[in-house]
ZAVOPA-832750 format. One record per residue (C-alpha): x negated, z negated, y negated; residue number from 1. Coordinates in steps of 0.02 Angstrom, whole numbers, padded with zeros to 5 digits. Layout:
# residues N
+--------+--------+--------+-----+
!      u !      w !      v !  nr !
+--------+--------+--------+-----+
!      X !      Z !      Y ! NUM !
...
+--------+--------+--------+-----+
//
This chain:
# residues 220
+--------+--------+--------+-----+
!      u !      w !      v !  nr !
+--------+--------+--------+-----+
! -04724 ! -03920 ! -05904 !   1 !
! -04576 ! -03809 ! -05879 !   2 !
! -04437 ! -03818 ! -05991 !   3 !
! -04254 ! -03754 ! -05924 !   4 !
! -04129 ! -03765 ! -06073 !   5 !
! -03951 ! -03755 ! -05999 !   6 !
! -03804 ! -03760 ! -06106 !   7 !
! -03599 ! -03710 ! -06103 !   8 !
! -03536 ! -03640 ! -06260 !   9 !
! -03373 ! -03551 ! -06316 !  10 !
! -03367 ! -03340 ! -06322 !  11 !
! -03414 ! -03353 ! -06513 !  12 !
! -03588 ! -03477 ! -06489 !  13 !
! -03502 ! -03633 ! -06533 !  14 !
! -03529 ! -03792 ! -06403 !  15 !
! -03422 ! -03894 ! -06504 !  16 !
! -03297 ! -03904 ! -06623 !  17 !
! -03334 ! -03924 ! -06828 !  18 !
! -03336 ! -04132 ! -06837 !  19 !
! -03452 ! -04133 ! -06665 !  20 !
! -03280 ! -04160 ! -06544 !  21 !
! -03332 ! -04135 ! -06353 !  22 !
! -03226 ! -03970 ! -06283 !  23 !
! -03210 ! -03954 ! -06123 !  24 !
! -03305 ! -03767 ! -06121 !  25 !
! -03325 ! -03763 ! -05947 !  26 !
! -03235 ! -03813 ! -05770 !  27 !
! -03299 ! -03902 ! -05584 !  28 !
! -03391 ! -03768 ! -05528 !  29 !
! -03499 ! -03765 ! -05670 !  30 !
! -03504 ! -03966 ! -05694 !  31 !
! -03566 ! -03957 ! -05502 !  32 !
! -03698 ! -03817 ! -05562 !  33 !
! -03759 ! -03918 ! -05688 !  34 !
! -03767 ! -04103 ! -05590 !  35 !
! -03872 ! -03977 ! -05462 !  36 !
! -04013 ! -03942 ! -05600 !  37 !
! -04025 ! -04123 ! -05661 !  38 !
! -04058 ! -04170 ! -05491 !  39 !
! -04212 ! -04039 ! -05478 !  40 !
! -04280 ! -04096 ! -05626 !  41 !
! -04383 ! -04269 ! -05660 !  42 !
! -04296 ! -04296 ! -05822 !  43 !
! -04141 ! -04231 ! -05950 !  44 !
! -04184 ! -04225 ! -06126 !  45 !
! -04059 ! -04215 ! -06270 !  46 !
! -04075 ! -04232 ! -06455 !  47 !
! -04015 ! -04394 ! -06543 !  48 !
! -03856 ! -04309 ! -06595 !  49 !
! -03772 ! -04264 ! -06425 !  50 !
! -03793 ! -04468 ! -06419 !  51 !
! -03731 ! -04494 ! -06552 !  52 !
! -03582 ! -04398 ! -06528 !  53 !
! -03558 ! -04388 ! -06338 !  54 !
! -03664 ! -04542 ! -06285 !  55 !
! -03675 ! -04472 ! -06134 !  56 !
! -03756 ! -04555 ! -05972 !  57 !
! -03852 ! -04389 ! -05889 !  58 !
! -03866 ! -04446 ! -05718 !  59 !
! -03842 ! -04375 ! -05574 !  60 !
! -03666 ! -04387 ! -05488 !  61 !
! -03669 ! -04306 ! -05334 !  62 !
! -03723 ! -04447 ! -05175 !  63 !
! -03815 ! -04304 ! -05089 !  64 !
! -03917 ! -04257 ! -05221 !  65 !
! -03965 ! -04418 ! -05255 !  66 !
! -04002 ! -04446 ! -05069 !  67 !
! -04110 ! -04279 ! -05066 !  68 !
! -04196 ! -04318 ! -05219 !  69 !
! -04260 ! -04525 ! -05134 !  70 !
! -04303 ! -04401 ! -04985 !  71 !
! -04422 ! -04301 ! -05061 !  72 !
! -04499 ! -04478 ! -05141 !  73 !
! -04420 ! -04439 ! -05318 !  74 !
! -04320 ! -04609 ! -05427 !  75 !
! -04127 ! -04574 ! -05357 !  76 !
! -04104 ! -04522 ! -05569 !  77 !
! -04209 ! -04423 ! -05656 !  78 !
! -04273 ! -04477 ! -05817 !  79 !
! -04193 ! -04470 ! -05981 !  80 !
! -04266 ! -04419 ! -06164 !  81 !
! -04191 ! -04445 ! -06321 !  82 !
! -04283 ! -04330 ! -06479 !  83 !
! -04254 ! -04470 ! -06608 !  84 !
! -04346 ! -04429 ! -06766 !  85 !
! -04277 ! -04602 ! -06870 !  86 !
! -04240 ! -04706 ! -06695 !  87 !
! -04071 ! -04706 ! -06738 !  88 !
! -03999 ! -04709 ! -06544 !  89 !
! -03896 ! -04862 ! -06519 !  90 !
! -03955 ! -05003 ! -06415 !  91 !
! -03795 ! -05001 ! -06308 !  92 !
! -03792 ! -04801 ! -06283 !  93 !
! -03766 ! -04771 ! -06092 !  94 !
! -03930 ! -04673 ! -06099 !  95 !
! -04028 ! -04865 ! -06110 !  96 !
! -03936 ! -04925 ! -05954 !  97 !
! -04026 ! -04971 ! -05790 !  98 !
! -03977 ! -04808 ! -05696 !  99 !
! -04147 ! -04714 ! -05733 ! 100 !
! -04298 ! -04733 ! -05830 ! 101 !
! -04269 ! -04674 ! -06026 ! 102 !
! -04413 ! -04615 ! -06152 ! 103 !
! -04361 ! -04595 ! -06331 ! 104 !
! -04471 ! -04508 ! -06432 ! 105 !
! -04484 ! -04550 ! -06613 ! 106 !
! -04581 ! -04486 ! -06781 ! 107 !
! -04724 ! -04618 ! -06838 ! 108 !
! -04611 ! -04647 ! -06985 ! 109 !
! -04470 ! -04735 ! -06880 ! 110 !
! -04438 ! -04903 ! -06942 ! 111 !
! -04511 ! -05033 ! -06842 ! 112 !
! -04377 ! -05149 ! -06798 ! 113 !
! -04289 ! -05002 ! -06733 ! 114 !
! -04405 ! -04963 ! -06611 ! 115 !
! -04415 ! -05131 ! -06564 ! 116 !
! -04246 ! -05165 ! -06531 ! 117 !
! -04240 ! -05003 ! -06427 ! 118 !
! -04412 ! -05055 ! -06307 ! 119 !
! -04303 ! -05214 ! -06296 ! 120 !
! -04174 ! -05131 ! -06203 ! 121 !
! -04350 ! -05057 ! -06078 ! 122 !
! -04339 ! -04886 ! -06154 ! 123 !
! -04536 ! -04823 ! -06160 ! 124 !
! -04535 ! -04770 ! -06330 ! 125 !
! -04669 ! -04622 ! -06371 ! 126 !
! -04708 ! -04576 ! -06555 ! 127 !
! -04762 ! -04391 ! -06588 ! 128 !
! -04747 ! -04319 ! -06755 ! 129 !
! -04730 ! -04407 ! -06942 ! 130 !
! -04569 ! -04372 ! -07016 ! 131 !
! -04502 ! -04282 ! -06855 ! 132 !
! -04555 ! -04264 ! -06691 ! 133 !
! -04680 ! -04155 ! -06650 ! 134 !
! -04615 ! -04077 ! -06496 ! 135 !
! -04762 ! -04012 ! -06415 ! 136 !
! -04863 ! -04164 ! -06438 ! 137 !
! -04704 ! -04266 ! -06360 ! 138 !
! -04699 ! -04149 ! -06213 ! 139 !
! -04878 ! -04158 ! -06174 ! 140 !
! -04864 ! -04360 ! -06181 ! 141 !
! -04706 ! -04343 ! -06064 ! 142 !
! -04797 ! -04229 ! -05948 ! 143 !
! -04916 ! -04393 ! -05945 ! 144 !
! -04787 ! -04496 ! -05871 ! 145 !
! -04774 ! -04380 ! -05736 ! 146 !
! -04623 ! -04244 ! -05790 ! 147 !
! -04671 ! -04081 ! -05736 ! 148 !
! -04506 ! -04008 ! -05737 ! 149 !
! -04374 ! -04068 ! -05880 ! 150 !
! -04195 ! -04002 ! -05919 ! 151 !
! -04131 ! -03990 ! -06093 ! 152 !
! -03955 ! -04026 ! -06113 ! 153 !
! -03940 ! -03995 ! -06288 ! 154 !
! -03885 ! -03994 ! -06459 ! 155 !
! -03916 ! -03833 ! -06559 ! 156 !
! -04056 ! -03924 ! -06687 ! 157 !
! -04154 ! -03970 ! -06526 ! 158 !
! -04158 ! -03802 ! -06448 ! 159 !
! -04175 ! -03718 ! -06597 ! 160 !
! -04347 ! -03800 ! -06615 ! 161 !
! -04382 ! -03815 ! -06446 ! 162 !
! -04386 ! -03606 ! -06469 ! 163 !
! -04488 ! -03623 ! -06608 ! 164 !
! -04637 ! -03714 ! -06554 ! 165 !
! -04631 ! -03576 ! -06371 ! 166 !
! -04588 ! -03725 ! -06273 ! 167 !
! -04451 ! -03642 ! -06167 ! 168 !
! -04469 ! -03561 ! -06001 ! 169 !
! -04287 ! -03536 ! -05929 ! 170 !
! -04116 ! -03524 ! -06024 ! 171 !
! -03956 ! -03555 ! -05934 ! 172 !
! -03786 ! -03536 ! -06048 ! 173 !
! -03604 ! -03545 ! -05977 ! 174 !
! -03492 ! -03439 ! -06078 ! 175 !
! -03320 ! -03505 ! -06077 ! 176 !
! -03152 ! -03396 ! -06099 ! 177 !
! -03120 ! -03496 ! -06263 ! 178 !
! -03145 ! -03485 ! -06464 ! 179 !
! -03206 ! -03638 ! -06560 ! 180 !
! -03242 ! -03560 ! -06723 ! 181 !
! -03273 ! -03637 ! -06895 ! 182 !
! -03441 ! -03600 ! -06995 ! 183 !
! -03502 ! -03784 ! -06959 ! 184 !
! -03475 ! -03795 ! -06781 ! 185 !
! -03652 ! -03832 ! -06684 ! 186 !
! -03709 ! -03672 ! -06601 ! 187 !
! -03838 ! -03662 ! -06465 ! 188 !
! -03984 ! -03644 ! -06577 ! 189 !
! -03963 ! -03696 ! -06742 ! 190 !
! -04094 ! -03770 ! -06849 ! 191 !
! -04176 ! -03656 ! -06998 ! 192 !
! -04156 ! -03482 ! -06879 ! 193 !
! -04289 ! -03370 ! -06856 ! 194 !
! -04327 ! -03217 ! -06978 ! 195 !
! -04444 ! -03145 ! -06868 ! 196 !
! -04546 ! -03180 ! -06711 ! 197 !
! -04379 ! -03191 ! -06620 ! 198 !
! -04378 ! -03261 ! -06435 ! 199 !
! -04380 ! -03120 ! -06312 ! 200 !
! -04240 ! -03144 ! -06164 ! 201 !
! -04278 ! -03078 ! -05996 ! 202 !
! -04077 ! -03081 ! -05913 ! 203 !
! -04138 ! -03132 ! -05722 ! 204 !
! -03941 ! -03144 ! -05661 ! 205 !
! -03763 ! -03154 ! -05717 ! 206 !
! -03615 ! -03255 ! -05621 ! 207 !
! -03433 ! -03259 ! -05649 ! 208 !
! -03379 ! -03442 ! -05661 ! 209 !
! -03233 ! -03540 ! -05718 ! 210 !
! -03150 ! -03398 ! -05791 ! 211 !
! -03307 ! -03352 ! -05881 ! 212 !
! -03500 ! -03296 ! -05867 ! 213 !
! -03648 ! -03394 ! -05814 ! 214 !
! -03805 ! -03306 ! -05898 ! 215 !
! -03992 ! -03357 ! -05835 ! 216 !
! -04130 ! -03296 ! -05936 ! 217 !
! -04303 ! -03315 ! -05928 ! 218 !
! -04415 ! -03323 ! -06091 ! 219 !
! -04549 ! -03192 ! -06105 ! 220 !
+--------+--------+--------+-----+
//
C-alpha cells in the first residue's frame, strides 16, 4: 500500500488551536490541491480525534474529478477510514453518511455495543490490535479490501504512529503564513516523539501557494 500523509500547519507547526478549534490555515489553491489528492486516492484516513473535533466528510468536491473516477472504474468517492481504538466515532458523524464506503479500524477491546451501533450505519468495522489499533495490521486488512493508495489527513497522533511504524511513503505539508502558538496545540506529529531512529525525509519540491509554501517529501 502507498501511504500519502497530507496536512496544513501554521508557521510554528500547529494544526489547530490548543482547544482543537479548526483554523483556516490554507486558501483556495491548497483546498483544490487537497481535493485532487483525495480524487487520486482509494481511501482517505483520519484519526477519531479529527472526527470528534471537525466532523469532516472527506469527500471529493469537484464534479469533473468525480466523473474522472467513474471513467477509470472507481467509485465516485474514495472510501473513508477512521482509526478509532475504542469505537468512539458518533453514529451521526458525516463520515458515516452514504456518500462513500466507510471503514472503522478499532481495537479488539472496543465495546461490543459501540461496534454494533457503528456497524448498523453500514460501516465496515475492522479489529486490529488489542487496546490500541495496530496500524500495520489495519492497513493490511484495508489492502485486502482493494485499497492500494491511502491518503492520511491527520491528526498528529495518527501521523506520528504511522511514521513510528514505518508506514508512510510521502509527506505533503502546506505551511501557512500565520502563528497559532500554545504548548498544548496539536502539531504535525504528536504521540510520544522520537528519541532515535528519526524518519528521514527527501525533499522533492517546494511551491509557493496561498501566501505560504507547500513542501513535498518522499520518506526514505
